[in-house]
C-alpha positions as CSV (number, residue, x, y, z in Angstrom):
1,M,-4.5,4.1,63.4
2,A,-1.4,3.6,60.8
3,F,-1.9,7.4,59.9
4,K,-1.3,8.3,63.7
5,R,1.5,6.4,64.0
6,R,3.4,7.9,61.0
7,A,2.3,11.3,62.1
8,R,3.7,10.7,65.7
9,R,6.9,9.6,64.1
10,M,7.2,12.6,62.3
11,R,6.4,14.8,65.2
12,L,9.0,12.8,67.2
13,G,11.7,13.0,64.3
14,L,11.2,17.1,63.9
15,G,11.7,17.4,67.8
16,R,14.5,15.5,67.7
17,Y,15.6,17.4,64.4
18,R,15.2,20.5,66.8
19,V,17.2,19.7,69.4
20,G,20.5,19.7,67.8
21,P,19.9,23.7,66.1
22,M,19.1,24.7,69.4
23,W,22.4,23.1,71.2
24,L,24.3,24.4,68.8
25,W,22.5,28.1,68.6
26,K,23.0,28.0,72.6
27,A,26.7,27.0,71.8
28,L,27.6,29.7,69.3
29,L,25.9,32.7,71.6
30,V,28.3,31.7,74.2
31,F,31.0,31.4,71.8
32,V,30.1,34.9,71.0
33,A,29.7,36.3,73.9
34,I,33.2,35.0,75.3
35,A,34.9,36.6,72.0
36,F,33.1,40.3,72.5
37,A,33.8,40.0,76.3
38,G,37.5,39.1,75.3
39,Q,37.5,41.7,72.8
40,L,36.5,44.5,75.3
41,L,38.9,43.4,77.9
42,G,41.5,43.4,75.3
43,V,40.8,47.1,74.5
44,I,40.8,47.8,78.2
45,F,43.8,45.9,79.2
46,N,45.6,47.3,75.8
47,K,44.5,50.7,76.8
48,S,46.1,50.0,80.3
49,L,49.0,48.7,78.8
50,Q,49.7,51.6,77.2
51,Q,49.7,53.4,80.1
52,D,51.6,51.5,82.4
53,R,53.9,51.5,79.3
54,S,54.1,55.5,79.3
55,R,54.1,55.0,83.7
56,S,57.2,52.5,83.4
57,L,59.5,54.6,80.9
58,F,59.7,57.4,83.0
59,S,59.0,56.4,86.2
60,S,59.9,53.3,87.8
61,D,62.8,52.2,85.0
62,G,64.2,56.1,85.3
63,Q,64.8,56.1,89.4
64,G,68.3,54.7,88.9
65,P,70.3,53.2,91.7
66,S,69.2,54.3,95.1
67,L,70.3,57.6,96.7
68,G,70.0,56.0,100.1
69,S,68.2,58.7,102.9
70,C,69.2,61.8,101.2
71,R,66.2,64.5,100.6
72,P,66.2,66.0,96.9
73,H,67.6,69.6,96.6
74,S,64.6,71.6,95.5
75,H,66.2,75.0,95.8
76,V,68.8,75.3,93.1
77,M,70.8,78.0,91.6
78,F,72.8,77.0,88.0
79,L,75.2,80.0,86.4
80,K,74.7,79.2,83.3
81,T,77.9,79.9,81.1
82,H,78.4,80.2,77.6
83,K,79.6,77.5,75.2
84,T,79.6,74.8,77.5
85,A,77.0,72.1,77.2
86,S,75.0,74.9,79.5
87,S,71.5,74.6,77.6
88,T,71.6,70.9,78.3
89,V,72.1,71.4,81.7
90,L,69.0,74.2,82.0
91,N,66.8,71.7,80.2
92,M,66.9,69.3,83.0
93,L,66.4,72.0,85.8
94,Y,63.3,73.5,83.8
95,R,62.0,69.7,83.3
96,Y,62.4,68.7,87.1
97,G,61.0,72.2,88.1
98,E,58.0,71.8,85.9
99,E,56.9,68.1,86.8
100,R,56.7,69.4,90.4
101,D,55.5,72.7,90.1
102,L,58.4,74.7,91.6
103,C,58.6,78.3,91.0
104,F,61.3,79.9,88.8
105,A,63.3,82.9,88.9
106,L,63.0,83.9,85.4
107,P,64.3,86.4,83.6
108,L,61.9,89.5,82.3
109,G,63.6,88.9,79.0
110,Y,65.5,85.9,78.6
111,Q,68.7,86.6,80.4
112,F,69.0,88.6,83.4
113,G,70.5,91.6,81.9
114,Y,73.5,90.1,80.7
115,P,76.5,91.3,80.2
116,L,75.6,93.7,83.1
117,P,76.3,92.0,86.5
118,F,73.2,90.2,87.9
119,N,70.9,92.5,89.8
120,A,67.9,91.2,91.9
121,H,65.9,93.3,89.8
122,R,66.0,91.6,86.7
123,V,64.0,88.4,88.2
124,K,60.3,88.7,86.8
125,G,58.0,89.2,90.3
126,Y,60.9,90.4,92.8
127,R,59.8,92.0,95.2
128,G,62.1,92.7,97.4
129,P,64.8,89.7,99.7
130,H,63.0,86.9,100.1
131,V,59.7,88.0,99.8
132,A,58.7,85.5,96.8
133,A,60.1,82.0,97.6
134,F,62.1,81.1,94.0
135,S,63.2,77.6,93.7
136,I,65.4,77.3,90.8
137,M,67.3,80.1,88.4
138,G,69.6,79.1,85.7
139,N,69.2,81.6,83.0
140,H,72.1,83.7,81.4
141,M,73.5,86.1,83.8
142,R,77.2,87.7,84.8
143,F,77.1,86.1,88.4
144,N,77.2,88.4,91.1
145,K,76.4,86.7,94.2
146,P,75.1,88.9,96.4
147,E,72.3,90.0,94.4
148,V,71.9,86.1,94.0
149,E,71.4,85.8,97.3
150,K,68.6,88.2,97.8
151,V,66.3,85.9,95.4
152,M,67.5,82.5,96.5
153,P,66.8,81.1,99.8
154,V,70.0,80.2,101.9
155,D,69.8,76.3,101.2
156,T,70.2,76.9,98.0
157,F,72.9,74.8,96.0
158,Y,75.1,76.4,93.2
159,F,76.5,74.4,90.7
160,S,78.2,75.9,87.2
161,I,79.6,73.8,84.1
162,M,83.2,74.6,82.4
163,R,84.9,74.1,79.0
164,D,88.6,73.4,77.8
165,P,88.9,77.5,76.6
166,V,90.3,76.5,73.5
167,A,87.1,74.5,72.4
168,L,85.4,77.2,74.0
169,A,86.9,79.6,71.7
170,E,85.9,77.7,68.5
171,S,82.5,77.6,69.6
172,S,82.2,81.0,70.9
173,Y,83.3,82.4,67.5
174,A,81.0,80.7,65.7
175,Y,78.3,82.1,67.3
176,Y,79.0,85.2,68.0
177,K,81.7,86.5,64.8
178,A,78.6,88.6,63.9
179,V,78.3,90.3,67.1
180,A,81.8,90.4,68.8
181,P,84.1,93.4,66.8
182,A,87.4,91.1,67.5
183,F,86.3,88.2,65.6
184,K,84.1,90.1,63.0
185,K,87.6,91.7,61.9
186,A,89.7,88.3,61.6
187,K,89.3,86.3,58.7
188,G,89.2,83.1,60.3
189,L,89.7,81.9,64.5
190,G,93.4,80.6,63.5
191,D,93.7,84.4,62.5
192,F,92.6,85.4,65.4
193,A,94.6,83.2,67.4
194,D,98.0,84.0,65.8
195,N,97.5,87.8,66.8
196,P,94.6,88.1,68.8
197,R,95.5,92.1,70.3
198,K,95.6,93.2,66.7
199,Y,91.9,92.3,66.6
200,Y,91.1,93.2,70.1
201,D,89.7,96.3,71.5
202,P,88.9,95.8,75.8
203,R,87.0,99.2,75.3
204,L,84.4,97.7,72.6
205,R,80.9,96.2,73.6
206,N,80.6,92.3,73.0
207,N,84.2,91.6,72.9
208,H,83.9,89.9,76.2
209,Y,83.3,86.9,74.2
210,A,86.5,87.2,72.9
211,R,88.9,86.3,75.8
212,N,88.3,84.8,79.2
213,L,84.3,84.6,78.8
214,L,84.2,81.8,81.8
215,W,86.0,84.4,84.0
216,F,83.3,86.9,82.6
217,D,80.7,84.8,83.4
218,F,81.9,83.7,87.0
219,G,81.5,88.0,87.7
220,L,85.5,88.6,87.7
221,D,87.5,91.2,85.3
222,H,88.5,88.9,82.3
223,N,91.0,92.1,81.2
224,A,92.9,91.6,84.1
225,N,96.8,90.9,83.2
226,F,97.5,87.6,84.1
227,S,99.4,86.5,87.5
228,T,99.4,83.4,89.0
229,T,98.0,85.6,92.2
230,L,95.6,86.7,90.3
231,A,94.6,83.2,89.3
232,R,94.5,81.9,92.3
233,R,92.2,84.3,93.7
234,G,89.8,83.9,91.4
235,E,89.9,80.0,91.8
236,A,89.2,80.6,95.5
237,A,86.1,82.9,94.7
238,V,85.0,80.4,92.8
239,R,85.3,77.5,94.9
240,R,83.7,79.9,97.7
241,A,80.5,80.7,96.0
242,F,79.9,77.3,93.7
243,K,79.6,73.9,95.3
244,L,80.0,71.5,92.3
245,I,81.8,72.4,89.3
246,L,80.8,70.2,86.0
247,V,83.1,69.5,83.1
248,S,81.8,69.8,79.9
249,E,84.0,67.4,78.3
250,H,82.5,65.0,81.3
251,F,79.4,65.6,80.7
252,D,78.2,62.1,81.5
253,Q,80.1,61.8,84.9
254,S,79.1,65.3,85.5
255,M,75.5,63.9,85.6
256,V,76.0,61.4,87.7
257,L,78.0,63.8,90.3
258,L,75.0,66.2,89.9
259,R,72.6,63.4,90.4
260,H,73.9,62.7,93.7
261,A,74.9,66.0,94.9
262,L,71.4,67.3,94.6
263,C,69.7,63.5,95.5
264,W,67.3,63.4,92.2
265,P,66.0,60.6,90.3
266,L,68.2,59.1,87.6
267,D,65.5,60.1,84.3
268,A,66.0,63.6,86.0
269,I,69.5,64.3,84.8
270,V,69.4,62.0,81.4
271,S,69.2,64.4,78.6
272,F,69.8,65.3,74.6
273,S,72.0,67.3,73.7
274,L,70.4,70.5,73.1
275,N,72.1,73.8,70.9
276,A,74.3,71.5,69.5
277,R,76.4,72.4,66.2
278,Q,75.9,70.5,62.9
279,Q,79.0,68.1,63.1
280,K,79.9,64.3,63.6
281,P,79.5,62.4,66.9
282,S,83.1,61.9,68.2
283,G,82.1,58.5,69.7
284,G,79.7,55.8,70.5
285,S,78.0,57.5,72.7
286,S,74.2,58.6,71.6
287,W,74.4,62.2,73.1
288,V,76.5,64.6,70.4
289,G,78.9,67.3,72.7
290,K,79.9,70.3,70.7
291,A,83.3,69.5,70.9
292,A,83.3,67.2,67.9
293,A,86.1,67.1,65.3
294,A,85.3,68.1,61.2
295,Q,85.3,71.9,62.2
296,P,84.7,74.6,59.1
297,P,88.0,76.1,57.8
298,A,87.1,79.4,59.5
299,L,87.2,77.4,63.0
300,A,90.3,75.0,61.7
301,L,93.8,75.6,64.5
302,T,97.1,74.0,64.5
303,D,98.5,73.3,67.7
304,D,100.5,76.1,67.7
305,Q,97.5,78.3,67.5
306,R,95.6,76.3,70.0
307,L,98.8,77.1,72.3
308,K,98.4,80.4,71.8
309,L,94.4,80.7,72.5
310,R,95.2,79.3,75.6
311,E,97.5,82.1,76.6
312,W,95.6,84.5,75.5
313,N,92.7,82.9,77.4
314,A,95.2,82.0,80.3
315,L,92.7,83.2,83.3
316,D,90.0,80.4,81.7
317,W,92.6,78.0,81.6
318,H,94.1,78.3,85.0
319,L,90.3,78.0,86.1
320,Y,89.9,74.8,84.1
321,Q,92.7,73.3,84.8
322,A,92.4,73.5,88.3
323,F,88.6,72.6,88.3
324,N,89.3,69.7,86.0
325,R,91.6,68.2,88.4
326,S,89.0,68.9,91.2
327,F,86.7,67.0,89.4
328,W,88.3,64.3,89.2
329,N,89.1,64.1,92.9
330,E,85.3,63.7,93.3
331,V,85.3,61.0,90.8
332,D,88.2,59.0,92.5
333,R,86.0,60.0,96.5
334,F,82.6,58.6,94.4
335,G,84.8,55.4,93.0
336,R,85.8,54.9,89.5
337,T,84.2,51.7,89.1
338,R,80.8,52.9,90.7
339,M,81.2,56.0,88.3
340,D,81.6,53.6,85.4
341,Q,78.7,51.9,86.2
342,E,76.1,54.6,86.5
343,V,77.5,56.0,83.7
344,A,76.9,52.9,81.7
345,L,73.2,52.8,83.5
346,L,72.9,56.3,82.3
347,R,73.8,55.9,78.6
348,T,71.3,52.8,78.7
349,R,68.8,55.0,79.8
350,R,69.9,57.6,77.1
351,D,69.3,54.8,74.5
352,V,66.3,53.9,75.9
353,L,64.5,57.2,75.8
354,A,66.1,58.0,72.6
355,R,64.4,54.9,70.6
356,A,61.2,55.8,72.4
357,C,60.8,59.3,72.2
358,L,62.9,60.4,68.9
359,R,62.7,59.7,64.8
360,D,65.5,58.8,63.3
361,G,67.7,57.0,65.9
362,G,67.9,59.9,68.3
363,R,70.2,61.5,66.0
364,P,69.5,65.3,65.9
365,V,68.7,67.1,62.8
366,E,68.8,70.5,61.0
367,A,66.0,72.9,61.7
368,S,64.7,72.9,59.0
369,R,63.5,69.3,58.9
370,I,61.5,69.4,62.2
371,R,57.6,69.5,61.1
372,D,56.5,70.8,64.5
373,K,57.7,74.4,64.0
374,T,57.1,75.4,67.9
375,I,60.3,72.8,68.5
376,R,62.5,74.4,66.0
377,P,65.7,75.4,67.6
378,F,66.6,79.0,66.7
379,Q,69.8,79.6,64.3
380,S,73.2,81.5,65.3
381,G,76.2,82.3,63.6
382,L,78.2,80.2,61.2
383,V,77.3,76.6,61.7
384,K,73.6,75.4,62.0
385,I,71.8,74.6,65.3
386,L,70.4,71.1,65.3
387,G,67.2,70.2,66.7
388,Y,65.3,66.8,67.6
389,E,61.6,65.5,66.2
390,L,59.1,63.0,68.1
391,Q,58.1,59.6,67.3
392,P,54.5,59.4,65.6
393,G,51.8,57.6,68.1
394,L,53.2,58.1,71.4
395,D,50.4,58.6,73.7
396,N,49.3,62.3,75.6
397,A,51.7,61.1,78.7
398,T,54.8,59.8,76.8
399,H,54.3,62.5,74.4
400,Q,54.6,65.1,76.9
401,S,57.5,63.9,78.7
402,C,59.4,63.4,75.5
403,L,58.5,67.2,74.2
404,R,60.0,68.3,77.6
405,M,63.2,67.0,76.7
406,I,63.5,68.5,73.2
407,R,61.8,71.9,73.8
408,P,64.8,74.3,73.0
409,E,65.6,77.0,75.7
410,I,63.6,79.8,74.4
411,Q,60.2,78.3,73.9
412,Y,60.7,76.3,77.8
413,K,61.2,79.8,79.1
414,D,58.3,81.2,77.5
415,L,56.2,78.5,78.4
416,L,57.2,78.6,82.1
417,D,56.5,82.2,82.2
418,A,52.9,81.9,80.9
419,R,52.4,79.4,83.6
420,Q,54.0,81.5,86.2
421,F,52.4,84.4,85.3
422,P,49.0,84.0,83.7
423,R,47.7,86.9,83.6
424,A,50.4,88.7,81.8
425,A,50.3,85.5,79.5
426,P,47.5,87.4,76.7
427,Q,49.7,90.2,76.4
428,A,53.0,88.0,75.9
429,A,50.5,85.9,73.2
430,Q,50.5,89.5,71.2
431,A,53.8,90.1,71.9
432,Q,55.9,89.0,68.5
433,A,58.2,86.1,68.3
434,P,62.0,86.5,69.5
435,A,64.1,87.8,67.6
436,I,67.8,86.0,67.7
437,P,70.9,87.8,66.9
438,A,74.0,85.7,66.1
439,G,75.6,87.1,69.8
440,G,72.8,84.9,71.0
441,D,71.5,87.6,72.9
442,Y,67.1,87.4,72.9
443,V,65.5,90.8,72.4
444,R,61.9,91.2,70.7
445,K,61.9,92.8,67.2
446,D,59.4,95.6,69.1
447,P,62.5,98.3,69.9
448,S,60.3,99.7,72.5
449,S,60.1,96.1,74.4
450,Q,63.8,96.0,75.6
451,L,62.9,98.8,77.8
452,R,60.0,96.5,79.4
453,T,61.8,93.8,79.6
454,G,65.1,95.2,80.7
455,E,67.0,93.0,78.2
456,L,69.9,94.7,76.4
457,G,70.3,93.7,72.3
458,V,73.2,93.3,70.7
459,G,73.4,95.7,67.5
460,E,74.6,94.4,64.0
461,G,77.6,96.4,64.7
462,G,78.3,94.6,68.2
463,G,77.1,97.5,69.8
464,V,74.4,97.7,72.8
465,G,70.5,98.9,72.0
466,G,67.8,99.8,74.0
467,G,68.2,100.1,77.8
468,T,68.1,103.5,79.6
469,G,71.0,105.6,80.0
470,E,72.0,104.1,83.2
471,D,71.9,101.0,82.0
472,R,74.3,102.0,79.1
473,S,75.9,103.9,81.7
474,R,76.9,100.7,83.6
475,L,77.8,98.8,81.0
476,S,80.4,101.1,79.9
477,R,81.8,100.7,83.9
478,S,81.3,97.0,83.7
479,N,83.5,96.9,80.2
480,N,86.0,99.1,81.6
481,N,86.0,96.7,85.0
482,N,85.6,99.3,87.0
483,N,82.4,97.9,88.6
484,N,81.7,96.6,92.0
485,Q,82.4,92.9,90.9
486,T,85.9,93.5,89.8
487,L,87.5,92.4,93.4
488,L,90.4,90.5,92.3
489,R,92.2,92.4,89.9
490,D,95.9,93.5,90.3
491,G,98.9,94.4,88.4
492,G,100.7,91.4,87.9
493,G,102.5,91.0,84.5
494,K,101.3,88.6,81.7
495,G,102.5,85.1,82.2
496,K,103.1,82.1,80.2
497,I,100.6,78.7,80.5
498,K,102.5,75.5,80.3
């Protein structure tokens, strides 16, 4: 009996011993299950959070102040003038149209037959007036509105941008010295400014870069003698053709006016400066303009030389003064306080996107330092053209949105062209990469391709190569100012600009 009692006590003891571990094991299993579920939920949450951050980075926070009940303009024509921050503006149009799958009026090459006056047949896919529905046009051209109207819808919003002729001359000299005979012969811009007629011959091709370049791009006679009557006629012609003229020196204020005119979200007009020259920033903003100080010796000017350049570019100076006044009248109508608030919002948004998208705190870098060769800007002229590098580790959606903001003009045009004309993409992929001479007129290394694209290439000596005999004849007439765009010429004498 005693033995049986001891055996029973041992069984009971072992039972009590097993109850403890069973409970602990069950608790441990529950804990592991909870931890595993938490980890799984955490992965899902983090992935969702990443997607939400991507969406919020380029959506809700980027809409800006309400624009009321206006409807966004989807038919836009931008006259891309030379050396005016116009490449940055074109990037905005490219981004907006690509994100909304709009149809671009693209050139056969990289420009619309420039420096010839624009002709509708230079648009890829053009089959006659309003046969195809184009939404956005913005590549370089010499403006010719009757031909543009054959391509763009009747409700198109026309706008352009201007810049102080002295700053424009500095940039033009830096970019086009190798191809403009007037610049090539001069020792420096100051030397040219002291006696421009010593170097300038209106009969030589590409010398339009050296005098009244704005006037030329607007389709007017840039070699006409200045008179107040002529200048006012040109001003009136520009006012009739364009609903808004931006001012390069006041880029952020220009973007605010443009946003409200087009009824576009804030992110559509936030930008990083593209095609900028290497130089020191001129202010506190992260946007590095093209008119900063610290010019190289070849571009240095005295106050007297700056005055002489304004006199030499008297028609451009009149346009700039007139539309600078109009610009600030528009700002006054918009409201100075309201403008200051929206400019501050724009700059804050730019800084946020720069920190999220770009290496080196958003500072532009030399092309040679950009690891991704597909986004290196082409180099031209006396100074280095800067670009950007993206932050590593961006999720795909954010990477694509950031990439759109820094993609150089030439590569962006090729991308849009391949998407819009996919059947031509295999042939385009086999073509050689575009060669960009100092003049900035884009041609391909294959000489015969100039006939295919209709693009006129700038030769080393400043002449124009390629094109048909008719093209060369038309260009000669254009440079002699006998084409049908010379509507405003009069016989007035040269005037002094105060």
